[in-house]
C-alpha positions as CSV (number, residue, x, y, z in Angstrom):
1,X,0.0,0.0,0.0
2,X,2.8,2.4,0.9
3,X,4.5,2.0,-2.5
4,X,1.3,2.6,-4.4
5,X,0.7,6.0,-2.8
6,X,-2.4,5.1,-1.0
7,X,-2.6,7.7,1.7
8,X,-5.7,9.4,3.1
9,X,-6.9,12.3,0.9
10,X,-4.7,11.5,-2.1
11,X,-6.0,10.5,-5.5
12,X,-4.9,7.3,-6.9
13,X,-5.4,5.3,-10.1
14,X,-4.4,1.7,-10.2
15,X,-2.8,0.8,-13.5
16,X,-2.3,-2.5,-15.2
17,X,-0.3,-3.6,-18.2
18,X,-2.1,-4.3,-21.5
19,X,-1.0,-7.9,-21.3
20,X,-2.6,-8.4,-18.0
21,X,0.7,-9.3,-16.3
22,X,4.0,-7.8,-15.4
23,X,6.6,-7.7,-18.0
24,X,10.0,-8.9,-16.9
25,X,12.0,-6.5,-19.2
26,X,13.7,-3.6,-17.3
27,X,12.8,0.0,-18.4
28,X,15.6,1.8,-20.0
29,X,15.3,4.8,-17.6
30,X,16.1,2.6,-14.6
31,X,19.8,1.8,-14.7
32,X,20.9,-1.7,-13.9
33,X,22.5,-2.3,-10.5
34,X,25.3,-4.6,-11.1
35,X,25.8,-5.5,-7.5
36,X,22.2,-6.5,-6.6
37,X,19.7,-8.7,-8.2
38,X,16.3,-7.3,-9.0
39,X,14.2,-7.8,-5.8
40,X,10.8,-7.7,-7.4
41,X,9.1,-7.8,-10.8
42,X,7.7,-4.4,-10.0
43,X,10.2,-1.5,-10.0
44,X,9.6,0.7,-7.0
45,X,10.4,4.3,-6.8
46,X,10.4,6.6,-3.8
47,X,7.0,8.2,-3.0
48,X,5.6,7.1,-6.4
49,X,3.3,4.3,-7.4
50,X,4.8,1.5,-9.4
51,X,5.7,2.1,-13.0
52,X,4.4,-0.8,-15.1
53,X,5.2,-1.3,-18.8
54,X,2.3,-0.3,-21.1
55,X,0.3,0.8,-18.1
56,X,-3.4,1.9,-18.4
57,X,-6.0,3.0,-15.9
58,X,-8.2,0.4,-14.3
59,X,-10.9,2.9,-13.4
60,X,-11.2,6.6,-12.9
61,X,-9.3,8.3,-10.1
62,X,-11.0,8.7,-6.7
63,X,-10.2,9.7,-3.2
64,X,-9.7,7.1,-0.6
65,X,-11.6,7.6,2.7
66,X,-9.4,7.9,5.8
67,X,-9.0,4.6,7.8
68,X,-12.2,2.9,6.7
69,X,-15.6,4.0,5.4
70,X,-17.1,7.2,6.5
71,X,-19.2,7.0,9.6
72,X,-23.0,7.2,9.4
73,X,-25.7,6.8,12.0
74,X,-27.3,3.3,12.6
75,X,-31.1,3.6,12.3
76,X,-33.3,1.4,14.4
77,X,-33.7,0.4,18.0
78,X,-31.5,-2.4,19.5
79,X,-34.3,-4.8,19.1
80,X,-34.1,-4.4,15.4
81,X,-30.5,-5.3,15.1
82,X,-29.0,-8.8,14.6
83,X,-30.2,-11.8,12.7
84,X,-33.3,-11.5,10.6
85,X,-34.4,-15.0,11.6
86,X,-37.8,-15.3,13.2
87,X,-37.7,-16.3,16.9
88,X,-38.9,-19.8,16.0
89,X,-35.9,-20.3,13.7
90,X,-33.3,-19.2,16.1
91,X,-31.0,-22.0,17.4
92,X,-31.5,-23.4,20.9
93,X,-28.7,-22.3,23.2
94,X,-26.2,-25.1,23.9
95,X,-24.8,-25.2,27.5
96,X,-21.3,-26.6,27.8
97,X,-20.6,-28.9,30.7
98,X,-22.8,-31.6,32.1
99,X,-25.8,-32.5,30.1
100,X,-29.3,-31.8,31.5
101,X,-30.9,-34.1,34.1
102,X,-31.2,-37.6,32.9
103,X,-33.7,-40.4,33.5
104,X,-31.4,-43.3,34.5
105,X,-32.2,-47.0,35.1
106,X,-29.6,-48.8,37.2
107,X,-29.2,-52.6,37.4
108,X,-27.0,-53.7,40.4
109,X,-27.1,-50.4,42.3
110,X,-27.5,-52.0,45.7
111,X,-23.8,-52.5,46.4
112,X,-20.3,-51.8,45.3
113,X,-19.5,-49.6,42.3
114,X,-23.2,-49.6,41.1
115,X,-24.3,-48.0,44.4
116,X,-21.5,-45.4,44.3
117,X,-22.6,-44.4,40.8
118,X,-26.2,-44.2,41.8
119,X,-25.3,-41.9,44.7
120,X,-23.4,-39.5,42.5
121,X,-26.3,-39.4,40.0
122,X,-28.8,-38.8,42.8
123,X,-26.8,-36.0,44.4
124,X,-26.6,-34.1,41.1
125,X,-30.3,-34.4,40.5
126,X,-30.8,-37.2,38.0
127,X,-34.1,-39.2,38.1
128,X,-33.3,-42.8,39.1
129,X,-35.1,-46.1,38.8
130,X,-33.5,-49.2,40.4
131,X,-33.7,-52.8,39.1
132,X,-32.5,-55.9,41.0
133,X,-33.4,-59.3,42.3
134,X,-33.3,-58.6,46.1
135,X,-36.4,-56.6,47.1
136,X,-35.2,-55.8,50.6
137,X,-31.9,-54.4,49.3
138,X,-33.7,-52.4,46.6
139,X,-35.9,-50.8,49.1
140,X,-32.9,-49.8,51.3
141,X,-31.0,-48.4,48.4
142,X,-34.0,-46.5,47.1
143,X,-34.6,-44.9,50.6
144,X,-30.9,-43.9,50.8
145,X,-30.9,-42.3,47.3
146,X,-34.2,-40.4,47.9
147,X,-32.5,-38.3,50.6
148,X,-29.4,-37.5,48.5
149,X,-30.9,-35.5,45.7
150,X,-31.7,-31.8,45.5
151,X,-35.4,-32.7,46.2
152,X,-34.7,-34.3,49.5
153,X,-37.2,-37.1,50.2
154,X,-38.3,-37.5,46.6
155,X,-39.1,-41.2,46.2
156,X,-36.9,-43.4,44.1
157,X,-38.9,-46.2,42.5
158,X,-37.7,-49.8,41.9
159,X,-38.8,-53.1,40.4
160,X,-37.6,-56.7,40.4
161,X,-35.2,-57.9,37.7
162,X,-33.1,-61.1,37.8
163,X,-30.4,-61.6,35.2
164,X,-30.9,-65.3,35.5
165,X,-34.5,-64.8,34.3
166,X,-34.6,-63.2,30.9
167,X,-38.4,-63.3,30.9
168,X,-38.4,-60.5,33.5
169,X,-36.5,-58.0,31.4
170,X,-39.3,-56.5,29.3
171,X,-41.6,-56.0,32.3
172,X,-38.9,-54.4,34.4
173,X,-38.0,-51.9,31.6
174,X,-41.7,-51.2,31.0
175,X,-42.0,-50.3,34.7
176,X,-38.9,-48.1,34.6
177,X,-40.1,-46.2,31.5
178,X,-43.6,-45.6,32.9
179,X,-42.2,-44.3,36.2
180,X,-39.6,-42.0,34.7
181,X,-41.5,-41.0,31.6
182,X,-38.9,-42.4,29.3
183,X,-35.3,-43.7,29.7
184,X,-32.2,-41.7,28.8
185,X,-29.5,-44.0,30.2
186,X,-29.2,-47.6,31.5
187,X,-26.3,-48.5,33.7
188,X,-25.7,-52.2,34.2
189,X,-23.1,-53.2,36.9
190,X,-24.6,-56.5,38.1
191,X,-22.6,-59.7,37.5
192,X,-21.5,-62.9,39.1
193,X,-17.9,-63.6,40.2
194,X,-16.2,-66.7,41.4
195,X,-12.6,-67.8,41.5
196,X,-11.2,-70.1,38.9
197,X,-10.7,-73.1,41.1
198,X,-14.3,-73.0,42.3
199,X,-15.6,-72.7,38.8
200,X,-13.5,-75.6,37.6
201,X,-14.9,-77.8,40.4
202,X,-18.5,-76.7,40.0
203,X,-19.9,-77.1,36.5
204,X,-23.3,-75.6,37.5
205,X,-21.7,-72.6,39.0
206,X,-19.6,-72.1,35.9
207,X,-22.7,-72.4,33.7
208,X,-24.6,-69.8,35.8
209,X,-21.7,-67.4,35.7
210,X,-21.4,-67.6,31.9
211,X,-25.1,-67.3,31.5
212,X,-25.5,-64.2,33.7
213,X,-22.3,-62.4,32.7
214,X,-22.5,-63.1,29.0
215,X,-25.6,-64.6,27.5
216,X,-28.3,-62.9,29.6
217,X,-26.5,-59.6,29.9
218,X,-26.4,-59.4,26.1
219,X,-30.1,-60.4,25.9
220,X,-30.9,-57.5,28.3
221,X,-28.7,-55.1,26.3
222,X,-30.5,-56.1,23.2
223,X,-33.9,-55.3,24.8
224,X,-32.5,-51.9,25.8
225,X,-31.0,-51.4,22.3
226,X,-34.4,-51.9,20.6
227,X,-36.2,-49.6,22.9
228,X,-33.6,-46.8,22.7
229,X,-33.3,-46.9,18.9
230,X,-37.1,-46.8,18.7
231,X,-37.3,-43.7,20.9
232,X,-34.5,-41.8,19.2
233,X,-31.4,-43.0,21.1
234,X,-29.9,-43.1,24.6
235,X,-26.9,-44.3,26.5
236,X,-26.1,-47.8,27.5
237,X,-23.3,-48.1,30.1
238,X,-22.2,-51.7,31.0
239,X,-19.5,-52.9,33.3
240,X,-17.2,-55.5,31.8
241,X,-13.7,-56.2,33.3
242,X,-10.0,-56.0,32.5
243,X,-10.1,-59.8,33.1
244,X,-11.4,-60.1,29.5
245,X,-8.3,-58.4,27.9
246,X,-6.0,-61.4,28.1
247,X,-6.4,-65.0,29.0
248,X,-4.9,-65.5,32.5
249,X,-4.7,-68.3,35.0
250,X,-6.8,-66.9,37.9
251,X,-9.7,-65.7,35.8
252,X,-10.0,-68.1,32.9
253,X,-13.8,-68.6,32.9
254,X,-14.8,-65.3,34.4
255,X,-12.4,-63.5,32.0
256,X,-13.9,-65.4,29.0
257,X,-17.4,-64.1,29.9
258,X,-16.1,-60.6,30.1
259,X,-14.1,-60.8,26.9
260,X,-17.2,-61.8,25.0
261,X,-19.2,-59.0,26.6
262,X,-16.5,-56.4,25.8
263,X,-16.5,-57.6,22.2
264,X,-20.3,-57.3,21.9
265,X,-20.3,-53.8,23.4
266,X,-17.6,-52.5,21.1
267,X,-19.5,-53.9,18.1
268,X,-22.7,-52.3,19.3
269,X,-21.0,-48.9,19.5
270,X,-19.6,-49.2,16.1
271,X,-22.9,-50.1,14.5
272,X,-25.4,-47.8,16.3
273,X,-23.6,-44.7,17.6
274,X,-24.4,-42.7,14.5
275,X,-28.1,-43.7,15.0
276,X,-28.2,-42.3,18.5
277,X,-27.2,-45.2,20.7
278,X,-24.1,-44.4,22.8
279,X,-22.5,-47.6,24.2
280,X,-20.0,-47.4,27.0
281,X,-17.9,-50.3,28.2
282,X,-16.4,-49.9,31.7
283,X,-13.4,-52.1,32.4
284,X,-12.7,-52.0,36.2
285,X,-9.5,-53.4,37.4
286,X,-9.2,-54.5,41.0
287,X,-11.6,-52.3,43.0
288,X,-12.2,-52.8,46.7
289,X,-15.8,-54.0,46.8
290,X,-17.7,-56.9,48.1
291,X,-17.0,-58.9,44.9
292,X,-13.2,-58.8,45.6
293,X,-13.5,-59.4,49.4
294,X,-11.0,-62.0,50.6
295,X,-8.6,-61.3,47.7
296,X,-5.3,-59.7,48.2
297,X,-5.4,-56.2,46.6
298,X,-2.6,-55.0,44.4
299,X,-0.8,-51.7,45.1
300,X,-2.9,-49.9,42.6
301,X,-6.3,-51.2,43.7
302,X,-9.2,-48.7,43.3
303,X,-11.9,-47.4,45.6
304,X,-15.6,-47.4,44.6
305,X,-16.2,-43.7,44.8
306,X,-13.3,-42.5,42.5
307,X,-14.2,-45.2,40.1
308,X,-17.8,-44.1,40.1
309,X,-16.7,-40.6,39.3
310,X,-14.9,-41.9,36.2
311,X,-18.0,-43.8,35.2
312,X,-20.3,-40.8,35.5
313,X,-17.8,-38.6,33.6
314,X,-17.8,-41.3,30.8
315,X,-21.6,-41.2,30.7
316,X,-21.6,-37.5,30.3
317,X,-18.9,-37.5,27.6
318,X,-20.0,-40.6,25.8
319,X,-16.6,-42.2,26.2
320,X,-16.8,-45.6,24.5
321,X,-14.4,-47.4,26.8
322,X,-13.0,-46.6,30.2
323,X,-10.4,-48.4,32.4
324,X,-11.0,-47.7,36.0
325,X,-8.8,-46.8,37.8
326,X,-7.0,-45.3,34.8
327,X,-3.7,-47.0,35.6
328,X,-5.2,-50.3,34.5
329,X,-5.0,-49.2,30.9
330,X,-1.2,-49.3,31.2
331,X,-1.1,-52.5,33.3
332,X,-3.2,-54.3,30.7
333,X,-1.1,-52.9,27.8
334,X,1.9,-54.6,29.4
335,X,0.1,-57.8,30.1
336,X,-1.4,-58.0,26.6
337,X,2.1,-57.8,25.1
338,X,3.8,-60.4,27.3
339,X,4.9,-63.6,25.4
340,X,2.9,-66.7,26.1
341,X,6.0,-68.4,27.6
342,X,6.0,-65.7,30.3
343,X,2.3,-65.9,30.9
344,X,2.6,-69.7,31.5
345,X,5.1,-69.0,34.3
346,X,3.5,-66.1,36.1
347,X,0.6,-66.4,38.5
348,X,-1.5,-63.4,37.6
């Protein structure tokens, strides 16, 4: 701008060569500098616009306004400014942070990590409905949760559901949907656990564990999937385990049930997330709950409440897979890459 003489109050006339480009030939009235190369195709001269070969006016001369267009008053009241869209066409405001209150169904919220998750959801104001097989424990948990929410004393409803009885799944979900007025999220933390030696010695126990942790859990998830897709989507959060990441001596059968479940949840997320169904697979490591009572905890064992916070954060963000505590992601990465010869010798 400086070399074209564009200053406030000056007249100017941009000029272009007839050929539409800049000729590379040097004008005879500009002597050649033998010590420097030509720095530009345009020959600049002090306080003058560029001299171009065969130049011609682009348009008639005019005076440039000083530092932008001339000021003029804005007519109209503040209400008349802004978008011309009608109010009905304006976008809905999006609030960053935690989504609005959810209607959440919890299976297995009477103890351990499931109970810790339920308490966090209740304290922040989500509407809860509990499903489980023990009516007495359901009642106690519902009473506890009713006094934790913002509306202290608001009842938390519950209904029976037994993962060993797939015939109860539809009725339980119907009751939850009717009580909540719809379902936004289902959290399933219920499962069976037994040590490998006991499962190898008791075929019936092994069958029950595989049926509850794998077959019937998937049957329940399929019932939830159909309902959520029919209603426009939702979130399905299911507890699997790090035991399913690698075949190991102490958790052969239990780990197999969780490996199959993790595989199913990942496939579900791949297929239906774009259709509105968000699937979240929680992989707890060793967490100090009733399920792990009697087992020697490792140095990085987790506590239910911090793990529950991770789970709730994953629900809010739609994180497809979560290791809890987070250090188990690194632990399992190492275990997954150990050679088989090493795995045969170690006891974990």
